[in-house]
Structures are given as structure tokens and as C-alpha cells.
N, C-alpha and C positions, 0 to 999 in steps of 0.2 A: 269267710267268703262273702262278698257283697253281691246281692242279687238285685235284679230289676224290681221296681215296686210291684206289689202283689196285683194291683189292678191291671197293670201292663201284662204281667204273666198270664192272668186269667183271660184277657182278651185274645192272646195268642193260643192258649191251650184249649179254649172252648170252641174254636173253629171246627165245625164238622162233627162235634160231639153230640151224640143222640141222648145220652143219659149219664148222670152221675149219682152214685149211691154211696152214702147219703148226700143229698143235694148241697147242704150247707157246710160240709166238712172240708171240702177241697180248699176253700179260701182260708180256713183256720190252719190247715196243714202248711199251706204256702206262707202264711203269716208267721207261724212258728219257725219255719225254715229261714225266713227273712230276718227274724229277730235274733236267732242263734247262730246264723251263718253255716248251718249244717244242711247239706243237700238232702232232698227227699230221695228215697230209694224206690225206684219206679220199675215194677216187675212186668215182664211178659214171659209167659211160658209157651214153649213150642214142642210139639211131639213130631220129630222128623220121620213120620210114616212114609214120606216121599221126599225126594231131594229138591223138587222144583218149587220155585217161588214165582208167583204171578202178582199182578197189580192188586188183586184183592187182599193179599197178605200185606202189601205195603201201606195200606191205610193205617193200620196200627203202628207199623214201623216208623212212618213219618211222624206220628204223634210222639213216639219215643224220641225221635231226633229233636223235636221241639223242646221236650223236657231237657234233653242234653244241652241244647244251645242256650237254655236258660240257667244252666249250671248244675242240674240235678244228675243223679247217678242212675244209669240204666242197669238193671239186673236181668240178664237173659237166663231163663231156666230151660235147659235142654232136657226134655223128659225121656232119658234113656230107660227109666223104669215105667213111667206112665205110658210111653209109646208101645210097650209090650202088651198093654191092655187095649189101648186105642180109645180115644175120646168118643163116648156114645152120643154126644150132642148132635141132634138133628138126624140121627141115623134110624132107619127102620129095621135094622138087623145088626148083629154084632160085627165089629170090624175083624178082619183076619189078623191073627196074632203074628207079630214079627219077632225074629230072633234079635238078641242083643247086638250081634255083629251087624245085622242089617241096619239097625237103628243108628249105630255109631257111624257107619259109612254114609248114610243119608245126612247125618248131622254135619259132617265135614263140608259137603256141598252146600247145605243150607246156610252155614255160617259165611261162606264166601259171598253168597248173594245178600245175606243180611247186612253185611258191611258195605254194600253199595248204597245203602240208605242211612244206616246208623254209623256214627264215627266210632273208631276202635278205642279211642280214649274215653274215659268215664263210662266204661262198660265192664261189669263183672259177668263172667260166664260160669254157671254152675250146672253140673249134671245132677239130677235129683237122686241118682244112685249114691251120691255122697252121703246122704242120710238114710235113704230107704234100705240100703244094703246093710245098715247097722241097726235098724230099728227093731227092738225086741218084739216078739209076738204079743207080749202083755201090753205094750204101748199101742200096737195096732188095734187090739180089741178095745182098748180105752178110747181111742179116737173114733172107731166105728160106733161106739156107744153114744156118740154125740149126734147121731143121725138116726132117723126112723125110716122104715119101709114106706110109710105114708108120705113122708117128704119126698122120697125118691120117685114115687108114683105120681106126684104132682107135676113132675117134669113132662112136657108134652111128648117127647120121644118115648120115654118109658111108658107113659100112660097109653099111648097109641099101640105100642107093641103088646102091652099086657091085655088091652081090650081085643086085639086081633089074635090073641093066643100065640103070639110070636115069642119064642124063648128069650128070656133075659137071664144071662149068667150072673152068678153072685159076684164074680170078679169085676163086672161092669159097675156094680154099686160102689166099689172101692175107688173108682176113678175120681169122683168129686172130692172125697176125703183126701186123696193123695195130692190133688192140685191145691187144695186148701192148706195142707200141711207144708207144701213148698213155701207158702207165704210166711208161715211160722219160722221155718228154717232160715230164711234170709231176711227176716224182719222187714217185710214189705210195708211201705207207706201208701203206695198207689199201685193197683194192678190194672193193666189195660187189656181190652179184649173186644171182640165183636159182640153184637147183641145176643148171639147164640151162646155166648160164654157166661151170661149173667148168673145162672144157677151155680156154676162151678166157682166163679170169682167170689160170690157171697159166702161160700163155704169157707173161704180163707178168713173172712171176718169172724165167722162163728168160731173157728179153731183158735184164732188169735185171742179172742175174748176168753175162751176156755183156758188158754195158757196164761191169762193175766196180762196180755199185751195190749197196746193201743191198736185198734183195728184199722186195717187198710181201707182205702176208698176204692170203689169200683168205677172205672171210667170207660164208657162203652162207645164204640164207633159203629156206624151203620155198616151193613153188609153191602159191598160194592156189586152192583149189577154188571153182568158181562157185556161184551160188545154188542150183543143182540138187544140189550135194553130190557130183557124179559125176566131172566132168572139170575141167581147168584153166579158169579164168575167161577168157572170150573174147567179144569183141563179135560175131564172126561166128556163134558158137553161140547167143548171146542170153542167156547165164547170167551177165551182168556187172552191176555197179553203177558208173556213170560219175561222175566228180568234178563234172561240170558239170550233172548232172541236178537238177531241182528238189527241194527238201527233202521234199515229200510223196511223190515218186516214190522217192527214196532210202530214206525211212523204210519205205515199203511193201515194197520189195524185200528189205530186211534182215528185216523182220517176217515175211516169207514164206519165210525160209531153210529148207532141209532141217535137221531136228533134229540130224543127225549131225555137222554142221560148226560148230555154235554155239560150242562151247568153243574150237575153233581160231581162229575169227574174233575172239573175245574176246581171246585171247592175242596175235594178230598185229596187230589193228587198234585196240586200246584200251590204256590205261595202268592199267586196273583191276588191283589186286594179284592175283597168281596164286592165292593162298590163298582169296580171295573167289570167284574163278571156280570153283575146285575144289569149294568148299562149295555153290555154286549147282548144279553138275552132280550132286553127291551128293544134294541135296534133290530134284532132278528125278527121279533114279533111285529115290529112296525114296517118291516120290509126294507129297512135301511142297510141291512147287513146280510150277506149270503151266509147261511149256516156253515158252508164249507170253509169260509174264512175263519170262523171261530174254531173249527176243528183243526185247521192248519196251525193256528196259534197254540192250541192245546197240544198238538202233536210235537211241534217245535219245542215247547217248554219242557215236556216230559222227556223226549229223546235227549235234549240237552242235559238234563239231570244225570243221565246214565252214560252218555257218550261224548258230551261236549257240543258246543254251538256249531263247529265246522261239520261234524258228522251229521247233525240234525239237518242242516241246510242241504248237505249232500243227499240225505235220505229223501227230502222233499223233491229235489231235482230228479232223483231216480224214479220217484213215483210218477212224475210228469213224463219221463222217458218211457216208462212201462205203458202208460196209457196211450202214448203215441206210437207204440210198437217198436221202439228202438232199444229196449232193454228187457231183461227178465229178472224177477226178484231172486234174492239170495236163498229163499226157502223153497225154490222150485224142486219138486220131487225128481229124483234121479233113479232110473231103472234100466235094465238091459233085456233085450230080446234077441233071438237068433236072426241072422241075415235071411232074406227071402222075400217073397211077394205076399203081401197081406191085404185082405179086404179092410177098408178104412174102419168099419165098425168092429171087426175082429181085433185090429190093432188097439183101438181105444179101450176095449174091454181087457185086452192082454196087459196093458200098462196100468190098469185099474183106475183109469180116468172115469169110467162108468161101471156100474154094477151089472148092466145088461145091454145087449145090442139095441133093444127097444128104447131105452133111455138115451143111448148115444145117438140113435137115429133122430129122435125128437130134437136134441140139441143142435145137430147138424142142420136139420131142416129150418131151425130158427136162426141160423147164421152164427151160432155160438162157438164154433170150433175152427181153429186155425192150425195148419201144419206147415212148418218152415215159413211162417209169416203170411201164408196165403190162406184165405178163407176156404174151408172145405164146403163145396156146394153140393156135391153128389154123394149121398150115403153109400152108393155102390162102387165108389172109386177104388181102384187097386193101387197100392203103394209098394214100390220096389225098394228094398232095403239092402244096401251093400255092406259087407264087413268093414269095420273101422269107422263107419259113419256115426254122426250124432244128429238126431232130429229133435227139434223143439216143437212140442205140441201145446197149444193154448186152449183152455176151456173157459169160456166166460171172460170176464175182464182181467182176472189176475191169478188164475190157477194154471200153473205151467208144469210141464214134464220134460225133463231132458232124457231122451231115449237113446241109449248106447247100443250099438250092434256089433 
């Protein structure tokens, strides 16, 4: 196979990369691949402990796609065995253990979303149960003998848990060995991961060297900050954008990003040339460009990747209609209450728009609640609900509830 020149490949592949270990070996690997015509085997492991994929996960997936587009082979390791342990990276306590059946079910949904970013061709998919289900205990002890307890306790998460007298189970120490052995099993040349995966990825190098193999390179991407611009994207925190969210919801979340992370999202989640991104940021800093115009371009670009240009423009149009009061978003919460007469604050708490009547009263007094398109002015208002009706309640700019009676 004829590959693009190594310098061109490096220019594409190093975009957004925060670290390469060892620094000088990626170019050598690419040169060997170029000279021999043999694609690199580029590994990513995933433990499907949950089925949902958000933009934070796609940072590494997009890098896989770049390797693919340059002619290399992606090897996706579905950790049906490692997921039953749960990756301890960044955790302050042990993960709950999942059944094998739960893991396999999550894996099906994960792959559907994975292939929204990575092409189905030039992909090998392996479940690590292929080798771990057959690995004799003598081999397990041999592999575990390549690591020390001191090494494990150098990891920040284990160190902190040990210092806090929080239990660490022995099976958690096996996780880095298992991830490392995946690299041996599939003869990985490059392994991708977030910066939180560095310890685990480097164990793959250790075990490949132990087995007499040419060791893989670790290529690490930054952790994507969530929509709040403060902490790592997380569904549990609520600062995420999911790949399966409707186009208008995806557009809105991107359009509402914290200004501080727009440049980073452009770099990690689009293919817009870096010089164009830098120019946009300079224009914003100089007052020549409204930050919302940059967010619109970012949202259009990303939504187009997943839904196409027509759907992206429709999502932008719907965002404008929502702000003008002529539409409601597709992720509006839907709930049901019994017919009857309600105090406005009671109704707002009943539909879980607010946790308490005090909180609801403050929002009403600040003009932040609309019922059936009309601003609710009096917190003491009574609302009559007839059977078969549907009422739209709006809280703030974009939180909507469709209330059925």
C-alpha cells in the first residue's frame, strides 16, 4: 500500500495530541510502515460499562479516524473481561462490578455510536475474552510478576485511596496488566487514550517488551472539558453532549458553550484548519467577531458531521424559533398530572420543574416562568387543568415541560 509522506501524516496526526511516549518513535513507526507498505495497528480499548457515548469519548475516536483515513488499521478492543473489573483510573473508590451479560448489551449500543465517527472498513473488533478466557493461571501469575505493588501505588488514584485508608481490592491491581496484555494479544503498534490512561497504556509497552515484541507507542489526547468549561465532560454532572441526542439539542448545547473552551472544541472536534481557528479567536479578542458567531460555526460543523448540513441548518433555525417563543426543543421533558385546579407553585413542583415552592417563587418573581406562552407574573395564580389538555411550561430560556392531563 502507498501511504502519504511521513511528514504529512505527522502533521495530521499530531493535531490536538498532548503527549507521545516515546516522543521520537512515532515517526520511526510511520516511516517503517511507509517503506514496507504495511499499515500500523492502532489500538483503542473500551470497557462498555455504560452504553452512552458523548463528545468527550469522540476526541480519541476522531484520532482513530485520522489514522484510518491515512491507511492504517484500527483495532477496537471491547473489554468484556476488563469491564467486569472496571478501570480504576481517576476513581476514588472501586467501580461496581458488572455481569458479562450487562457488558455485552452495552457493547452493542456502544459500537453503533462508535461507527458514527470511525469507518466500518479497516476496523478489527476483538473482545478480550478471546484470550483471557483461555489464559492459564500460570500465565496470569507470570504477567502479574512483571509489576510491583510500589508501581501500582505510584498511580495517583491508588495512592490517594491508600493514603485515605479507602479499600483497594486486589482485582483492581490486575486491570493495568489486563489492558497491557491486550496490546500483546493483538500486536499493537500504537495505542490511543486520554491522559488519564497513560499508566495503563505504558503497561502494554512493558508486557510487549517482556514477550520479546516491538513495543507500542502511547499517543495521548487531552480530556475534553464539558459544556460548563470547568470540569471533564460527564453525563452524571450534566455537562455533556451525547452522540445520540437530536440535532437541535446538540446544536443548542454547543451554541451555549462557555466562551473559554470554544477554541479547544474547534481543535479537537472539527477539521477546520488551525490557522482559521486562531484567526477567529483573534477577531473575537479584538472585538471584530461576536463569540456567538464562532459558536454557531462550531455547532453547524459538528452537527453536520452526525446529521448532515440540512439538519444542521434546521437545528440553527429551530434555536432561533425557540428563543422567539415559536417552538420548543425536542428534548422537552414530558409528564402527566391529574386534571383539576392547581396553585402555580404547586404545579411547578409537581412537574419537577423546581425542587421547592420557594425556588419556584423566586424564579416567577424574576420573570423566568412562562405557562402556555404567557409570562407567569403572580406566584399565587391558580391554574385550571381540564382532562385531555396539554400545557407547555417554560423555565428560563430553554427548559421546557410538556404537561399532559
